[in-house]
N, CA, C and O of each residue as an XYZ file, in Angstrom:
424
protein
N     273.365    -33.384      7.008
C     274.540    -33.849      6.845
C     275.145    -31.762      7.400
O     274.545    -30.705      7.203
N     276.476    -32.032      8.072
C     277.376    -31.473      8.731
C     278.445    -30.946      8.406
O     279.341    -31.713      8.051
N     278.719    -29.459      8.416
C     280.643    -29.982      8.060
C     280.828    -28.762      9.486
O     280.199    -27.739      9.752
N     282.079    -29.509     10.228
C     282.412    -28.546     10.995
C     284.074    -29.203     11.336
O     284.494    -30.325     11.616
N     284.956    -27.333     11.068
C     286.199    -27.507     11.164
C     286.621    -27.738     12.418
O     287.499    -28.569     12.650
N     285.902    -26.860     13.570
C     286.143    -26.973     14.972
C     284.821    -26.945     15.501
O     283.808    -26.591     14.897
N     284.922    -27.404     16.852
C     283.892    -27.245     17.827
C     283.412    -25.930     18.077
O     282.351    -25.769     18.680
N     284.167    -24.877     17.626
C     283.138    -23.149     17.630
C     282.758    -22.866     16.464
O     282.406    -21.727     16.156
N     282.774    -23.850     15.654
C     282.525    -23.378     13.908
C     282.072    -24.706     13.180
O     282.670    -25.752     12.928
N     280.644    -24.216     12.912
C     279.886    -25.743     12.616
C     278.879    -25.284     11.627
O     278.109    -24.427     12.062
N     278.662    -25.760     10.060
C     277.680    -24.862      9.563
C     276.693    -25.890      8.784
O     276.929    -26.259      7.634
N     275.064    -26.502      9.863
C     274.762    -27.262      9.242
C     274.023    -27.530      8.099
O     273.668    -28.651      7.734
N     273.814    -26.546      7.580
C     273.793    -26.511      6.203
C     274.411    -26.619      4.585
O     273.995    -26.462      3.438
N     275.745    -27.014      5.325
C     276.718    -27.521      4.653
C     276.999    -28.785      3.952
O     278.216    -28.958      3.885
N     276.202    -29.899      3.309
C     276.656    -31.623      3.353
C     278.555    -31.585      2.847
O     279.187    -30.892      2.049
N     278.910    -32.644      3.740
C     280.670    -32.867      3.226
C     280.144    -34.011      1.572
O     279.739    -35.171      1.645
N     280.293    -33.383      0.562
C     280.668    -35.070     -0.510
C     281.984    -35.213     -0.912
O     282.793    -34.725     -1.702
N     281.869    -36.220      0.082
C     283.166    -37.154     -0.717
C     282.578    -38.330     -1.092
O     282.383    -38.717      0.060
N     282.096    -39.296     -1.827
C     281.348    -39.918     -2.216
C     280.591    -40.214     -3.728
O     280.344    -39.228     -4.422
N     280.338    -41.158     -4.079
C     279.029    -40.978     -5.491
C     278.149    -41.263     -4.625
O     278.263    -41.866     -3.558
N     276.790    -40.564     -5.388
C     275.180    -40.803     -5.023
C     274.325    -39.344     -5.104
O     274.740    -38.441     -5.831
N     273.344    -39.222     -4.460
C     272.890    -38.375     -4.452
C     272.922    -37.615     -3.203
O     273.212    -38.091     -2.106
N     272.628    -36.496     -3.427
C     273.203    -35.004     -2.248
C     272.109    -33.997     -2.552
O     271.550    -33.681     -3.602
N     271.982    -33.588     -1.271
C     270.462    -32.338     -1.537
C     271.630    -31.389     -1.093
O     272.550    -31.569     -0.295
N     271.240    -30.182     -1.977
C     272.036    -29.011     -1.529
C     271.190    -27.508     -1.701
O     270.204    -27.497     -2.438
N     271.553    -26.434     -1.100
C     271.038    -25.398     -1.391
C     271.551    -24.156     -0.622
O     271.904    -24.543      0.492
N     271.677    -23.253     -0.715
C     272.299    -21.567     -0.737
C     271.261    -20.591     -0.242
O     270.076    -20.522     -0.570
N     271.894    -19.897      0.557
C     271.048    -18.879      0.800
C     271.567    -17.293      0.034
O     271.095    -16.183      0.278
N     272.280    -17.518     -0.591
C     272.856    -16.512     -1.470
C     272.393    -16.579     -3.425
O     272.768    -17.532     -4.107
N     271.880    -15.857     -3.797
C     271.833    -15.431     -5.085
C     272.822    -15.624     -5.956
O     274.010    -15.495     -5.660
N     272.387    -15.949     -7.098
C     273.324    -15.808     -8.633
C     274.508    -17.157     -7.938
O     275.664    -16.788     -8.149
N     274.468    -18.387     -7.289
C     275.293    -18.713     -7.067
C     275.370    -20.995     -8.088
O     274.862    -22.117     -8.088
N     276.019    -20.445     -8.457
C     276.256    -21.627     -9.904
C     276.004    -22.986     -9.327
O     276.566    -23.353     -8.295
N     275.205    -23.695     -9.958
C     275.025    -25.797     -8.915
C     277.080    -25.947     -8.888
O     277.926    -26.100     -8.006
N     277.087    -25.807    -10.235
C     278.249    -26.334    -10.697
C     279.296    -25.980     -8.706
O     279.484    -26.749     -7.763
N     279.550    -25.015     -8.844
C     280.424    -24.187     -8.461
C     280.172    -24.618     -6.751
O     281.131    -24.826     -6.008
N     278.577    -24.719     -6.236
C     278.265    -24.872     -5.264
C     278.635    -26.461     -4.253
O     278.905    -26.767     -3.091
N     278.386    -27.251     -5.847
C     278.760    -28.649     -5.329
C     280.249    -28.721     -5.167
O     280.624    -29.471     -4.266
N     281.388    -27.953     -6.010
C     282.803    -28.303     -6.155
C     283.309    -27.368     -4.698
O     284.475    -27.307     -4.308
N     281.975    -26.596     -3.951
C     282.675    -26.227     -2.952
C     282.080    -27.082     -1.729
O     282.398    -26.650     -0.621
N     281.305    -28.176     -1.751
C     280.720    -29.117     -0.997
C     281.740    -30.346     -0.907
O     281.773    -31.228     -0.049
N     282.606    -30.158     -2.081
C     283.679    -31.673     -1.669
C     284.611    -31.462     -0.179
O     285.150    -30.394      0.112
N     284.665    -32.633      0.622
C     285.264    -33.102      1.373
C     286.633    -32.588      1.544
O     287.117    -32.099      2.565
N     287.324    -32.813      0.108
C     288.733    -32.131      0.036
C     289.030    -31.611     -1.526
O     289.215    -32.235     -2.571
N     288.991    -30.206     -1.214
C     289.027    -28.921     -2.470
C     289.591    -29.603     -4.002
O     289.381    -29.099     -5.106
N     290.364    -30.893     -3.728
C     291.383    -31.121     -4.739
C     290.928    -32.381     -5.692
O     291.250    -32.842     -6.786
N     289.922    -32.691     -4.560
C     289.336    -34.101     -5.192
C     288.499    -33.836     -6.809
O     288.112    -32.763     -7.271
N     288.427    -34.884     -7.270
C     288.129    -34.710     -9.243
C     286.738    -35.599     -8.922
O     286.757    -36.694     -8.358
N     285.281    -34.768     -9.490
C     284.168    -34.857     -9.344
C     283.428    -35.128    -10.937
O     283.490    -34.183    -11.724
N     282.773    -36.350    -11.367
C     281.846    -36.081    -12.231
C     280.350    -36.001    -11.742
O     279.799    -36.921    -11.137
N     279.671    -34.641    -12.110
C     278.507    -34.751    -11.516
C     277.532    -34.885    -12.649
O     278.007    -34.513    -13.722
N     276.423    -35.274    -12.692
C     275.340    -35.436    -13.518
C     274.910    -33.856    -13.940
O     274.908    -32.884    -13.184
N     274.448    -33.895    -15.757
C     274.624    -31.965    -15.821
C     273.370    -32.197    -15.323
O     273.074    -31.003    -15.287
N     272.181    -32.853    -14.824
C     270.596    -32.222    -14.122
C     270.589    -32.176    -13.144
O     270.812    -33.221    -12.533
N     270.280    -30.713    -12.260
C     269.985    -31.318    -11.314
C     268.543    -30.993    -11.088
O     268.102    -30.374    -12.057
N     267.570    -31.208    -10.066
C     266.053    -31.672     -9.596
C     265.724    -31.097     -8.864
O     266.564    -30.995     -7.971
N     264.618    -30.439     -8.644
C     264.087    -29.522     -7.400
C     262.692    -29.647     -7.489
O     262.288    -30.374     -8.397
N     261.590    -28.939     -6.530
C     260.617    -29.094     -6.766
C     260.210    -27.589     -5.682
O     260.382    -27.538     -4.464
N     259.833    -26.848     -6.275
C     259.168    -25.531     -5.729
C     257.896    -25.648     -5.071
O     257.590    -24.720     -4.323
N     257.209    -26.471     -5.184
C     255.588    -26.375     -4.540
C     255.671    -26.678     -3.287
O     256.391    -27.638     -3.012
N     255.130    -26.122     -2.425
C     254.843    -26.513     -1.079
C     254.434    -28.019     -0.316
O     253.273    -28.150     -0.704
N     254.607    -28.722      0.186
C     253.655    -30.085      0.437
C     252.883    -29.153      1.457
O     253.135    -27.985      1.750
N     251.493    -30.293      2.093
C     251.017    -29.620      2.597
C     250.542    -30.572      3.524
O     249.849    -31.441      2.994
N     250.778    -30.735      5.369
C     250.622    -32.064      5.484
C     251.234    -32.558      5.586
O     252.337    -32.058      5.362
N     251.200    -33.965      6.002
C     251.816    -35.184      6.049
C     251.720    -36.164      4.997
O     252.710    -36.861      4.776
N     250.646    -36.322      4.300
C     250.450    -37.147      3.154
C     251.450    -36.439      2.328
O     252.225    -35.504      2.530
N     251.082    -37.440      1.023
C     251.815    -37.011     -0.345
C     251.511    -36.322     -1.256
O     252.161    -36.333     -2.301
N     250.346    -35.486     -1.054
C     249.700    -34.715     -1.792
C     250.547    -33.247     -2.122
O     251.725    -33.205     -1.766
N     250.022    -32.200     -2.714
C     250.672    -31.442     -2.262
C     250.218    -29.520     -2.923
O     250.340    -29.385     -4.141
N     249.919    -28.701     -2.408
C     249.025    -27.674     -1.920
C     247.645    -27.676     -2.209
O     247.057    -27.006     -3.057
N     247.064    -28.731     -1.192
C     246.457    -28.836     -1.122
C     245.440    -29.405     -2.289
O     244.219    -29.281     -2.189
N     245.997    -29.955     -3.253
C     245.198    -30.635     -4.501
C     244.934    -31.778     -4.148
O     243.984    -32.260     -4.766
N     245.562    -32.667     -3.109
C     245.306    -34.012     -3.289
C     245.588    -35.229     -4.232
O     245.113    -36.360     -4.336
N     246.705    -34.414     -4.967
C     247.472    -35.270     -6.232
C     248.532    -35.723     -5.385
O     248.891    -35.126     -4.369
N     248.960    -36.643     -5.759
C     249.917    -37.246     -5.218
C     251.175    -37.171     -6.354
O     251.203    -37.309     -7.577
N     252.608    -36.767     -4.918
C     254.059    -36.252     -5.441
C     254.363    -37.445     -6.849
O     254.076    -38.571     -6.443
N     254.662    -37.468     -7.761
C     255.173    -38.295     -8.416
C     256.358    -37.679     -9.409
O     256.483    -36.463     -9.554
N     257.259    -38.696    -10.112
C     258.301    -37.796    -10.595
C     258.410    -37.263    -11.762
O     259.377    -36.947    -12.455
N     256.843    -37.180    -11.941
C     256.725    -35.735    -13.025
C     256.663    -34.400    -12.447
O     256.644    -33.398    -13.161
N     256.629    -34.351    -11.089
C     255.829    -33.464    -10.385
C     257.818    -32.277    -10.171
O     257.951    -31.117     -9.780
N     258.814    -33.196    -10.591
C     260.178    -32.631    -10.017
C     260.343    -31.670    -11.400
O     259.829    -31.955    -12.481
N     260.999    -30.717    -11.190
C     261.923    -29.393    -12.021
C     263.147    -29.968    -12.114
O     263.804    -30.671    -11.346
N     263.427    -29.291    -13.819
C     265.107    -29.717    -13.590
C     265.945    -28.832    -14.442
O     265.657    -28.675    -15.629
N     266.938    -28.264    -13.910
C     267.858    -27.581    -14.253
C     269.144    -28.278    -14.921
O     269.185    -29.502    -15.037
N     270.165    -27.468    -15.344
C     271.324    -27.584    -15.689
C     272.147    -27.452    -15.224
O     272.292    -26.229    -15.232
N     273.420    -28.125    -14.439
C     274.221    -27.579    -13.228
C     274.989    -26.624    -13.631
O     275.745    -26.179    -12.768
N     275.068    -25.959    -15.111
C     275.374    -25.156    -15.132
C     274.695    -23.390    -14.693
O     275.253    -22.302    -14.549
N     273.322    -23.828    -14.600
C     272.353    -22.573    -14.478
C     272.837    -22.281    -12.502
O     273.416    -22.990    -11.679
N     272.194    -20.825    -12.442
C     271.981    -20.775    -10.988
C     271.240    -21.041    -10.218
O     270.079    -21.095    -10.622
N     271.434    -21.276     -9.069
C     270.582    -21.876     -8.234
C     269.773    -20.885     -7.781
O     270.219    -19.739     -7.834
N     268.414    -21.110     -7.241
C     267.158    -20.106     -6.344
C     267.587    -20.074     -5.022
O     267.381    -21.160     -4.480
N     268.084    -19.283     -4.320
C     267.911    -19.265     -3.032
C     267.503    -19.692     -1.994
O     266.934    -18.731     -1.477
N     267.414    -20.646     -1.256
C     266.383    -21.234     -0.128
C     265.869    -22.148     -1.034
O     264.866    -22.672     -0.549
N     266.114    -22.544     -2.091
C     265.594    -23.640     -2.565
C     266.319    -25.199     -2.699
O     267.290    -25.399     -3.429
N     265.869    -25.935     -2.117
C     266.919    -27.322     -2.127
C     266.749    -28.031     -3.167
O     265.603    -28.156     -3.600
N     267.846    -28.667     -3.823
C     268.450    -29.319     -5.477
C     269.007    -30.213     -5.238
O     269.961    -29.984     -4.494
N     268.781    -32.049     -5.751
C     269.257    -32.762     -5.459
C     269.759    -32.736     -6.859
O     269.161    -32.288     -7.838
N     271.529    -33.548     -6.799
C     271.951    -33.670     -7.801
C     272.973    -35.209     -7.406
O     273.221    -35.612     -6.269
N     273.460    -35.898     -8.824
C     273.864    -36.890     -8.349
C     275.427    -37.058     -9.055
O     275.583    -37.028    -10.275
N     276.634    -37.252     -8.007
C     278.120    -37.237     -8.324
C     278.004    -38.854     -8.801
O     277.679    -39.880     -8.203
N     278.386    -38.594    -10.023
C     278.609    -40.107    -10.603
C     279.716    -40.663    -10.544
O     279.871    -41.882    -10.601
N     280.588    -39.853    -10.427
C     281.986    -40.460    -10.050
C     282.760    -39.409     -9.222
O     282.819    -38.188     -9.368
N     283.685    -40.717     -7.766
C     284.598    -39.270     -7.056
C     285.546    -39.951     -6.820
O     285.399    -41.132     -6.503
N     286.901    -39.303     -6.929
C     288.327    -39.406     -7.267
C     289.080    -38.738     -6.160
O     289.475    -37.579     -6.284
N     289.294    -39.469     -5.043
C     290.097    -38.195     -4.334
C     291.495    -38.284     -4.565
O     292.135    -39.241     -5.001
N     291.812    -37.362     -4.277
C     293.663    -36.961     -4.972
C     294.112    -36.710     -3.433
O     295.274    -36.395     -3.172
């Protein structure tokens, strides 16, 4: 997803959150609260959202095009996901999956 305010300014790393569903977010800055980043990504700042209280991430590299990781030969499964509260700080350069449960446009 991209967000572009005009043709000369475009941030390909910042998604627009404008509906319910799953979104992937990340940041290059340290000490950013997950919940705050999600609110920064709303399409309209005054919109009211409900965020699922848990974010999901995976901090191990995948190797190759198969579904194994770290050359282990083990298949990636739900149990490989790590969880964190949206009230915690994000680790920079790590992608987090967050769920928007409700989105009310104001």
